[in-house]
C-alpha positions as CSV (number, residue, x, y, z in Angstrom):
1,X,18.4,-5.7,18.4
2,X,19.9,-8.8,20.4
3,X,17.4,-9.5,22.3
4,X,15.4,-10.1,19.1
5,X,17.6,-12.2,17.3
6,X,18.5,-14.4,20.0
7,X,14.7,-14.6,20.4
8,X,14.4,-15.4,17.1
9,X,13.4,-19.2,16.2
10,X,16.0,-19.1,13.3
11,X,19.4,-20.0,13.3
12,X,20.4,-16.1,14.2
13,X,20.7,-16.7,17.5
14,X,23.0,-19.6,17.0
15,X,25.4,-17.6,15.1
16,X,25.6,-14.7,17.7
17,X,26.4,-17.3,20.4
18,X,29.5,-18.4,17.1
19,X,30.8,-14.8,16.8
20,X,31.2,-14.6,20.5
21,X,33.2,-17.3,20.8
22,X,35.4,-16.9,17.9
23,X,35.8,-13.4,19.8
24,X,36.6,-14.7,23.1
25,X,39.4,-17.1,21.0
26,X,40.7,-14.3,18.8
27,X,41.4,-12.6,21.8
28,X,42.4,-15.1,24.4
29,X,45.2,-16.1,21.0
30,X,46.5,-12.4,21.2
31,X,47.2,-12.7,25.0
32,X,48.7,-15.6,24.5
33,X,50.8,-14.3,22.1
34,X,52.4,-12.3,24.9
35,X,53.6,-14.6,27.0
36,X,51.0,-15.6,29.1
37,X,49.2,-19.0,29.4
38,X,46.0,-20.3,27.7
39,X,43.7,-20.5,31.0
40,X,44.2,-16.9,32.1
41,X,43.7,-15.3,28.2
42,X,40.6,-17.3,28.1
43,X,39.0,-15.9,31.5
44,X,39.8,-12.1,30.3
45,X,38.6,-13.0,26.8
46,X,35.6,-14.4,28.6
47,X,34.8,-12.6,30.7
48,X,35.5,-8.9,28.2
49,X,33.1,-10.0,25.8
50,X,31.1,-11.1,28.5
51,X,30.8,-7.4,29.8
52,X,30.7,-6.2,25.4
53,X,27.5,-8.4,25.5
54,X,25.8,-6.9,28.7
55,X,26.9,-3.5,27.3
56,X,25.5,-4.2,23.9
57,X,22.0,-5.1,25.7
58,X,22.0,-2.2,27.8
59,X,23.0,0.5,24.4
60,X,20.3,-2.4,22.7
61,X,17.3,-0.9,25.8
62,X,18.3,3.0,25.8
63,X,18.8,3.3,21.8
64,X,15.7,0.6,21.1
65,X,13.3,2.8,23.2
66,X,14.7,5.9,22.7
67,X,16.1,8.2,19.2
68,X,18.1,10.9,20.5
69,X,16.9,14.5,18.9
70,X,19.5,16.7,17.0
71,X,20.3,18.5,20.5
72,X,20.6,15.4,22.3
73,X,23.3,13.0,19.8
74,X,26.1,13.9,22.2
75,X,24.2,10.9,23.6
76,X,25.5,8.6,21.2
77,X,29.0,9.8,22.5
78,X,28.6,9.8,25.8
79,X,27.0,6.6,26.9
80,X,29.4,4.8,24.8
81,X,32.1,6.5,26.7
82,X,30.8,5.6,30.2
83,X,30.3,2.4,29.3
84,X,33.4,1.8,28.8
85,X,35.0,3.2,31.8
86,X,32.9,0.9,33.4
87,X,33.5,-2.4,32.0
88,X,37.5,-2.0,31.9
89,X,37.0,-0.7,35.9
90,X,35.0,-3.6,36.5
91,X,37.0,-6.2,35.2
92,X,40.3,-4.6,36.6
93,X,38.2,-4.9,39.9
94,X,37.2,-8.1,38.8
95,X,40.6,-9.7,37.5
96,X,41.9,-7.9,41.2
97,X,39.9,-10.8,42.8
98,X,40.1,-13.6,40.8
99,X,43.4,-13.3,39.7
100,X,44.7,-12.1,43.2
101,X,48.2,-14.8,42.8
102,X,48.9,-13.6,38.9
103,X,51.1,-10.4,40.0
104,X,52.5,-10.6,36.1
105,X,48.9,-10.9,34.7
106,X,47.7,-8.1,37.0
107,X,50.8,-5.9,35.7
108,X,49.8,-6.9,32.0
109,X,45.9,-5.4,33.1
110,X,47.1,-2.5,34.5
111,X,49.3,-1.5,31.5
112,X,46.3,-2.6,29.3
113,X,43.9,-0.2,30.5
114,X,44.3,2.7,27.4
115,X,43.9,0.2,24.7
116,X,40.9,-1.8,26.8
117,X,39.4,1.1,27.3
118,X,39.6,2.4,23.7
119,X,38.5,-1.0,22.0
120,X,35.2,-0.8,24.1
121,X,35.0,2.8,23.6
122,X,34.7,2.0,20.0
123,X,32.6,-0.9,19.5
124,X,30.2,0.5,22.0
125,X,30.2,3.9,19.7
126,X,29.8,1.6,16.8
127,X,27.1,-0.8,17.7
128,X,25.3,2.9,19.6
129,X,25.5,4.8,15.9
130,X,24.2,1.2,14.4
131,X,21.2,1.3,16.8
132,X,20.0,4.6,16.1
133,X,20.7,4.2,12.1
134,X,18.5,1.0,12.9
135,X,15.8,3.3,15.0
136,X,15.8,5.8,12.4
137,X,15.6,3.9,9.2
138,X,11.8,1.5,11.2
139,X,10.2,4.8,12.0
140,X,11.0,6.2,8.2
141,X,9.3,2.4,7.5
142,X,6.3,2.7,9.2
143,X,6.2,6.1,8.6
144,X,6.2,4.9,5.2
145,X,3.5,2.3,5.8
146,X,1.1,4.6,7.8
147,X,1.3,7.5,4.9
148,X,0.5,4.8,2.3
149,X,-2.3,3.2,4.5
150,X,-3.5,6.7,4.7
151,X,-3.6,7.0,1.2
152,X,-5.2,4.5,0.8
153,X,-8.1,5.0,3.2
154,X,-8.7,8.2,1.4
155,X,-8.2,6.6,-2.2
156,X,-10.8,4.2,-1.4
157,X,-13.7,6.5,0.6
158,X,-13.5,9.1,-2.5
159,X,-13.7,6.2,-4.6
160,X,-16.9,4.8,-3.0
161,X,-17.5,9.1,-2.3
162,X,-18.1,8.5,-6.5
163,X,-20.1,5.7,-7.0
164,X,-22.3,7.3,-4.3
165,X,-23.1,10.6,-6.2
166,X,-23.4,8.6,-9.6
167,X,-26.1,6.2,-7.7
168,X,-28.9,8.7,-6.4
169,X,-28.8,10.6,-9.4
170,X,-30.1,7.7,-12.1
171,X,-32.5,6.1,-9.2
172,X,-33.8,9.6,-9.3
173,X,-34.2,10.1,-13.0
174,X,-35.8,6.7,-12.6
175,X,-38.8,7.5,-9.6
176,X,-39.5,10.2,-11.9
177,X,-40.3,8.5,-14.5
178,X,-42.2,5.9,-12.3
179,X,-44.1,8.5,-11.0
180,X,-44.8,9.9,-15.1
181,X,-46.1,6.8,-16.3
182,X,-48.2,5.6,-12.9
183,X,-51.3,7.6,-15.0
184,X,-50.8,7.2,-18.3
185,X,-48.9,3.4,-18.5
186,X,-49.6,1.6,-15.0
187,X,-48.1,-1.4,-16.4
188,X,-44.7,0.1,-17.5
189,X,-44.4,2.1,-14.5
190,X,-45.2,-1.6,-13.2
191,X,-42.5,-3.2,-14.9
192,X,-40.0,-0.6,-14.4
193,X,-40.0,-0.9,-10.8
194,X,-40.1,-4.1,-11.0
195,X,-36.6,-3.9,-12.8
196,X,-35.2,-0.9,-10.6
197,X,-36.0,-2.7,-7.7
198,X,-33.5,-5.7,-9.4
199,X,-31.1,-3.3,-10.1
200,X,-30.9,-1.9,-7.0
201,X,-29.9,-5.4,-5.7
202,X,-27.6,-6.2,-7.9
203,X,-25.3,-3.0,-7.4
204,X,-25.6,-3.4,-3.1
205,X,-24.7,-7.3,-4.3
206,X,-21.8,-5.9,-6.2
207,X,-20.8,-3.3,-3.8
208,X,-18.2,-5.8,-2.6
209,X,-16.4,-6.7,-5.7
210,X,-13.8,-4.6,-7.2
211,X,-13.9,-6.5,-10.2
212,X,-15.8,-8.3,-12.1
213,X,-16.1,-10.6,-15.3
214,X,-16.9,-8.9,-18.6
215,X,-19.9,-11.0,-18.9
216,X,-21.5,-10.4,-15.4
217,X,-21.4,-6.3,-16.2
218,X,-22.7,-6.9,-19.3
219,X,-25.9,-8.9,-17.4
220,X,-25.9,-5.8,-15.2
221,X,-25.6,-3.3,-18.3
222,X,-28.4,-5.2,-19.6
223,X,-30.6,-5.0,-16.5
224,X,-29.7,-1.1,-17.1
225,X,-30.8,-0.7,-21.0
226,X,-34.0,-2.6,-19.5
227,X,-34.7,0.3,-17.2
228,X,-33.9,2.8,-19.6
229,X,-35.9,1.9,-22.3
230,X,-39.2,1.5,-20.6
231,X,-38.2,5.6,-19.8
232,X,-37.3,6.3,-23.6
233,X,-39.5,3.9,-25.6
234,X,-39.2,3.1,-28.4
235,X,-36.7,6.2,-29.5
236,X,-33.8,4.3,-27.4
237,X,-32.1,1.6,-29.5
238,X,-28.7,-0.5,-28.7
239,X,-25.8,-2.2,-30.2
240,X,-23.4,-4.4,-28.1
241,X,-20.7,-5.6,-29.3
242,X,-18.1,-7.9,-27.7
243,X,-15.0,-10.0,-28.7
244,X,-14.4,-13.3,-27.5
245,X,-11.0,-12.4,-26.3
246,X,-12.1,-9.8,-23.8
247,X,-15.0,-12.5,-22.1
248,X,-12.5,-13.3,-20.2
249,X,-10.9,-10.2,-19.0
250,X,-12.1,-8.7,-16.2
251,X,-13.3,-5.0,-15.5
252,X,-13.9,-2.5,-12.2
253,X,-17.2,-2.7,-11.1
254,X,-19.8,-0.2,-11.9
255,X,-17.5,1.3,-14.1
256,X,-19.5,1.9,-17.5
257,X,-23.1,2.7,-16.2
258,X,-21.8,6.2,-15.2
259,X,-20.8,6.5,-19.2
260,X,-23.6,4.0,-20.5
261,X,-25.6,6.7,-18.4
262,X,-24.1,10.1,-20.3
263,X,-24.4,8.4,-23.3
264,X,-28.3,8.2,-23.5
265,X,-28.9,11.4,-21.4
266,X,-27.0,13.5,-24.4
267,X,-27.7,11.4,-27.1
268,X,-31.8,11.8,-26.4
269,X,-31.9,15.2,-25.4
270,X,-29.4,16.3,-28.4
271,X,-31.3,14.5,-31.0
272,X,-35.0,14.2,-32.0
273,X,-35.3,11.1,-33.9
274,X,-34.3,7.4,-32.9
275,X,-30.7,7.3,-31.4
276,X,-28.7,4.5,-31.2
277,X,-25.7,3.7,-28.3
278,X,-23.3,1.7,-29.3
279,X,-21.4,-0.4,-26.7
280,X,-18.1,-2.3,-27.5
281,X,-15.6,-4.8,-25.4
282,X,-12.5,-5.6,-27.3
283,X,-9.1,-6.7,-26.2
284,X,-5.7,-4.9,-27.0
285,X,-2.5,-6.2,-25.8
286,X,-3.3,-6.1,-21.9
287,X,-5.9,-3.5,-21.9
288,X,-9.5,-4.1,-21.9
289,X,-10.9,-1.8,-24.3
290,X,-14.8,-0.1,-23.4
291,X,-15.9,1.9,-26.5
292,X,-19.5,3.6,-25.4
293,X,-21.2,6.0,-28.6
294,X,-24.2,8.3,-28.7
295,X,-25.1,10.8,-31.7
296,X,-24.0,14.1,-30.8
297,X,-25.0,17.4,-32.3
298,X,-22.4,20.2,-31.3
299,X,-24.8,22.8,-31.7
300,X,-27.1,22.0,-29.2
301,X,-26.9,24.5,-26.3
302,X,-26.1,23.0,-22.9
303,X,-25.6,19.6,-24.0
304,X,-22.1,18.8,-24.8
305,X,-22.3,15.4,-24.7
306,X,-20.4,15.0,-21.5
307,X,-21.0,15.1,-17.9
308,X,-20.9,14.6,-14.5
309,X,-20.5,10.6,-14.9
310,X,-17.6,11.1,-17.2
311,X,-15.5,13.3,-14.9
312,X,-16.3,10.7,-12.2
313,X,-14.8,7.9,-14.3
314,X,-12.1,9.4,-14.7
315,X,-10.8,10.5,-11.9
316,X,-11.7,6.8,-10.2
317,X,-9.3,5.6,-12.7
318,X,-6.6,8.2,-11.9
319,X,-7.6,6.9,-8.2
320,X,-7.1,2.8,-9.0
321,X,-4.3,3.0,-11.6
322,X,-2.2,6.7,-11.3
323,X,-2.7,7.5,-15.1
324,X,-4.6,10.2,-16.6
325,X,-4.4,7.9,-20.1
326,X,-7.0,5.6,-19.7
327,X,-9.9,7.7,-21.4
328,X,-10.3,9.0,-25.3
329,X,-12.8,11.4,-26.7
330,X,-13.6,11.4,-29.9
331,X,-16.5,13.8,-31.1
332,X,-16.3,13.3,-35.0
333,X,-18.9,12.7,-37.6
334,X,-22.0,14.0,-35.2
335,X,-20.8,10.9,-32.4
336,X,-19.2,11.3,-29.5
337,X,-17.4,8.1,-28.9
338,X,-15.9,8.0,-25.2
339,X,-12.6,5.1,-24.9
340,X,-12.1,3.5,-21.9
341,X,-8.6,1.7,-21.5
342,X,-8.4,-0.9,-18.9
343,X,-5.0,-2.3,-17.7
344,X,-5.2,-6.1,-16.5
345,X,-4.1,-6.2,-13.6
346,X,-6.2,-5.8,-10.4
347,X,-4.7,-6.5,-7.0
């Protein structure tokens, strides 16, 4: 921790040096209070502060690379105690060598050894506890970051998997329709191949985007509907309403196509006459509201107006926003209507 502070390019290193100088002055004044000259007091204070910093660096190296487990917490007390004894007796030896002629001061040093030992031990113990706490908090932050990254990767993988599940379903249906049209209506089969090719090209291009504008999504839906109209002919009719304010909003890419495909499938399969599919884009507060409606026969067996597409979109919205209240389903008056609320925040 001290090494990082001293190595930093900001003013933290200067602050540490200033604290050391203040510590030297305070200790020197305290020693001078007991009647010793400032020269001896400054030498004593400087030596003690220097050895204290060296002890802090040693503890930093120990607890910076190794955090004691529950069964080894005695190290938090043992190491400071060993360092305190080492510091005190090393200073005692140095004073005998440096201040051999100052017998009174050497006697003062001997007399103050218990106090010095206690002070060094408390300071080292405090620093050790601080280092261990800092290390544990740092580990918790790293663990949290790893967990969040894993969750994000898991969400992205599931979102990709959902898109990969939805795309082949539509492509296989289109290929089956092309196969049926090859003999009966080659021109329509050719038209559908061209449109399907353009659809796939734009789909691949869109895979690099998370969000797109409403107008861009409408272009994509228009291409999708042109393919579906080739498949189902005059029976499929659409009505698209887009409010002016909603055109400036954004939407997760490829979110609406599964719902639209679901509406076309269940609408055409459960009703014999022409089918009107309604698509609406409006804004309410900080939400983009997208509604998809189709005729619905509740008595038709096997067609309940919902399917995998709806479930996939619900799951995708939950993965993106962590909410289950963004889809509303209404089955009144023979119309199956799905309304999607899309929050307008897309970091």
